[in-house]
C-alpha positions in Angstrom: 95.9 121.8 95.3 95.6 118.3 96.5 92.2 118.1 94.6 94.2 119.1 91.3 96.9 116.5 91.9 94.1 113.9 92.6 92.3 114.9 89.3 95.3 114.5 87.4 95.9 111.0 89.1 92.8 110.1 87.8 93.5 111.1 84.5 96.8 109.3 84.4 95.0 106.1 85.8 92.7 106.4 82.7 95.5 106.9 80.1 97.4 103.8 81.5 94.3 101.9 81.2 93.8 102.8 77.6 97.6 102.0 76.7 96.8 98.7 78.5 94.5 97.9 75.8 97.2 98.9 73.1 99.5 96.3 74.6 97.7 93.6 72.6 99.1 95.0 69.3 102.8 94.0 68.1 105.2 96.6 66.6 104.0 95.8 63.2 100.5 96.4 64.0 101.5 99.9 65.3 103.8 100.5 62.2 101.3 99.8 59.9 98.3 101.3 61.3 98.6 105.0 61.4 95.6 105.7 63.6 96.8 103.0 66.2 100.2 104.3 66.1 98.9 108.1 66.5 96.7 106.8 69.5 99.6 105.1 71.2 102.0 108.0 70.8 99.3 110.5 72.1 98.2 108.6 75.1 102.0 107.9 76.0 102.6 111.7 75.6 99.6 112.8 77.8 100.5 110.3 80.4 104.0 111.8 80.6 102.6 115.2 80.5 100.3 114.5 83.4 103.3 113.0 85.4 105.3 116.1 84.9 102.3 118.5 85.7 101.9 116.4 88.9 105.7 116.8 89.8 105.3 120.6 89.0 102.3 121.1 91.3 104.1 119.1 94.1 107.4 121.2 93.7 105.2 124.3 94.0 103.1 123.3 96.9 106.5 122.2 98.8 108.1 125.5 97.7 111.0 123.6 96.4 113.5 125.4 93.5 111.9 125.2 90.3 113.9 122.4 88.2 115.4 123.6 84.8 114.2 120.6 82.8 111.3 118.2 82.8 113.9 115.6 83.8 114.9 117.4 86.8 111.5 117.5 88.0 111.6 113.6 88.5 115.1 113.9 90.2 113.7 116.6 92.8 110.9 114.5 93.5 113.3 111.8 94.4 115.8 114.2 96.5 112.8 115.4 98.5 111.3 112.0 99.5 108.3 112.3 97.4 109.4 109.2 95.3 112.1 106.8 96.4 115.3 108.3 94.9 116.1 105.1 92.8 112.5 105.1 91.2 113.0 109.0 90.5 116.2 108.1 88.7 114.7 105.4 86.6 111.8 107.7 85.6 113.8 110.6 84.7 114.6 109.3 81.1 110.9 109.5 80.5 111.1 113.0 80.2 113.2 112.7 77.3 111.0 110.3 75.7 108.0 112.8 76.2 110.2 115.6 74.3 110.8 113.1 71.5 107.1 112.5 71.1 106.2 116.1 71.3 109.0 117.8 69.1 110.4 114.8 67.2 106.9 113.1 65.9 108.1 112.7 62.4 111.2 110.8 63.6 109.7 108.5 66.5 111.0 105.0 66.4 107.9 102.8 66.3 110.2 99.9 67.8 111.3 102.1 70.9 107.4 103.2 71.2 106.2 99.7 71.3 109.1 98.9 73.9 108.1 101.8 76.0 104.3 100.5 75.8 105.2 96.9 76.7 107.7 97.9 79.5 107.2 101.1 81.0 103.5 101.2 82.2 104.2 99.8 85.7 106.6 102.6 86.0 103.7 105.2 85.3 101.5 103.0 87.6 104.2 103.3 90.1 104.5 107.0 89.8 100.9 107.3 90.4 100.8 105.1 93.7 103.9 107.3 95.2 102.0 110.4 94.4 98.9 108.9 96.2 100.9 107.9 99.2 102.5 111.4 99.2 99.1 113.2 99.2 97.8 111.0 102.2 100.8 111.8 104.6 100.2 114.4 107.3 
C-alpha cells in the first residue's frame, strides 16, 4: 500500500505544480475565462480528493476506525500522529471546500476559489511532506 500512497503523493505534487502556474491569474481573469475557471476548480478538487484518498489508505493501513466524514479523515490523521494535530485541524475545512467543488459547482464563489488558490497550496504541500515523513518511519 505504501507504493499506492507514494503514487498518490506524486500526483498531488503534479497538481500543486499545475495550480502554482494558475496563481499568476487574478480573480477577474478566472471569473471571465470559463476554461481557466474550470481548470482551477478541477485541479483543486483532484488535489483535495487525492489527500482524502491518501488519508483513507493510511486509516485502513493502520486499522483505525473509519471516519464518518472527509473532514474527520484529516482529524483522525492528527489524532493518531500522522499529521501534527494543529495542522490537521487547520486542514479539515478543506474537505468542506472539496464538497462545494463537487456538489455545488453552479454556486462556486470565484473569489473564494481564487483565495484558496492563492493561500492554501502551502497546506497541500505540507500535507504531502508530512505523509512522506510518515511513510519513511520504521
